[in-house]
N, C-alpha and C positions, 0 to 999 in steps of 0.2 A: 451763460444765457443772458441775452440783452434784456434790459427793462421792457422794451416794446414787445418782445416775444412773450415774456412772462405775463404782461398785461393782456395780450391776446389769448394766451392759454387760460388765464383766469376768466376772461369773458366767455370763452367757449364752455368751460366747465360750469359756470353759473347758468348757462342756457341748456345744460344737459345734452350737449352734442355727443355723438357716439365717439369712442376712442379712435376708430378708423377715420371718421370725418375730421377730427381734431388733427390727427397726424397728417392727413392729406392737405388740409388748409395750411398747416405750418410749412410743409414741403413746398407748396406753391408759392407762398410768400417769400420763402428763402431763395427760390429760383428767380423770382421777380427782382429781388434786391441784388442778387449776384449778377443778373443781366446788365444792370445799370451801374453796379459797383457802388451803390449808395444805400443809405438807410431808407426804407419806405416813407419815413417822415419827411424826407426831402424831395419826394416825388409826388406827382399829381396826375390829373386826368389825361394830359397829353402823353405822359409816359405809360399810363395804363393802356391807352389805345395803341400806342406803338408796340407794347408788349403783346397785345392780342394779335396784331398783325404778324409779329414774329412767330407766335405759336401756330398760326394758320399757314402762313406762306413759307416759313423757313423750316420749322420743325414738323409741320404736317401732322399735328396731333389729331386724335379722334375727337368727335363732338363731346363725348362725356368728359374727357380730360380738359378740353377747352372750357366747357361750362363750369366744371369744378374749380378751375383756376380763376375764372371771373367771380364766382361766388366767394372764393377765399379772399380776393382783393376787396370785394364789396363789404364783406364782414369786417375786414381790417380797417377800412377807411370810414365806414358808416357807423360801426359799433365801437371799436377800440379807439379810433382817432376822432370820432364824433364829427366827421365831415358831412356836409349836406350835398355832396356831389352826386349827380345821376350817373352811375356807372352802368352802362348798357353794353350789350353784346354787339360787336361789329358783325356784318353779314357773314354767315358761315356757309360754305358750299353744301347744298342738299346731298345727303348721303343715301345711297341705295339701301333700302330695307330688305333684309333677307329673313326668311323663316328659319328658326333654329333647327338644327339637326336633332331629331328625336330617336333615341335608341329603341330597337325592338325589345320585346321581353327576353328573347334568346341572347341578345347582345348585353343586356343588363346582367343576366345571370353569368355570362362569360366574364364580364368585367368584375363582378363581385367575387367570383371563384378565383380570380387572379390575385386577390388580396390574401396573403398568407397569415397576416397578423389578425387574431381574433378581435383585438381592440379596434383596429382601423376598419375591419369589416363591419363591426357593430356601428361605428361612427358613420360610415358612408351608407350603410343600409338604413340607418335612422334618417339621414338626410334625404335619401331617395323615397323611402316608404311614407315618411311624414311630410315631405315637401318643405324641408327646412333649409335655411341658409347655413353655411358652414359656421358662421359666428354664433348662430342660435344653438347648433348642436354642441359646439365646444363649451358652451356655458350652461349646459344642462346639469342638474344636480340629481342624485339618486331619488330624492323625494318628488321630483317632477314626473316620474313614471308612475301613473296611477293605474295599476292592473285591475282594480275593482271596477272602475268606470271605463277602462280601456281608452284612456286619453293621456296625452303628454302635455304638460303645462309649459308654455314658453313664457319666460319672464323677461319683460323689457325687450321685446323683439323690435322689428322695424317700426320706427315712429315712437319708440319707448312705450309700447303697449303690451300688456299681457294678453295671451290668448290660449286656447286649447286646440289641439289637433288630435285626430284619431290615431289610436295605437292598434295596429293589426296583430292578430294572434301570432303570425309568423315572426314578426319583428320582436314581439314580447319573448318568444322562445330564445332568440339570439341574444337579447339583452340579459335574460336570466342566465344563460350560459356564460356570457361575459362577466356578469356580476359575481357568479360563483368562483370564477377563476381569478378575478382582480380584486374583489372586495373594496371598491372605491368608497370613500367617505364624503369628503366635502364636495368634490366634483365627480360627476359620473365618468368623465374622461379626463383624468388629471395628466399633467405633464410629469416630467421626472421628479419635480418638486410637487408633492401632493397638495400643497397650499395653492397651486395655480392650475388653471385649466390648460389643456393641451393647446398649442398655438395654432393659429389659422394656417401658417405656412407649413407646419408639419403635416396637416391633413391634406393640403394641396400637393405636397410632394408624394404622399402615399397614393393619392388619386392618379397623379401623372405617371407614377411607376406602374400602377395596375393597368392604366390605359395603354402604355407601351407594350 
């Protein structure tokens, strides 16, 4: 690991950025350096603008990917390297906004019934019924399920804030059935190593398989 990467990692940890944001920023900076074949310390505003043009006109990335890349470079130069450059976005083509596809109740039941694993069914039912992000579900602990008050505690969710969400009776039954079968301790949904929560990618694969 280069000293610059380590410094940037330290700066992001000190500012309590989420693990996914940290990894995304590191990946973007690595691609930026690889594009020019030089350390970012040797590059400046002209190269940043040239790289933005490359992302838009050559790679045709989405707005979210483009914006995240610019934010990563802005963090690197303004925080880690302490530059006072004004790193702005180049004009980005306006994208057509579409309404998301919302599944019907019957489609949701069909999707959940296609999940054969009790563990993954409990995970995805929790995400659906409580309106949680996958990263929030995977980091639940058994103590976060409050059956007396019928709420689920979300610790350090989006924006590093704690909050409570409603726990439905139907979801509680599924979680109890799962708990009796698995007896989780540290994490409600552990990985193969009980010391770690199940990974984001493992839940995604289960979801994609059920969808197919």
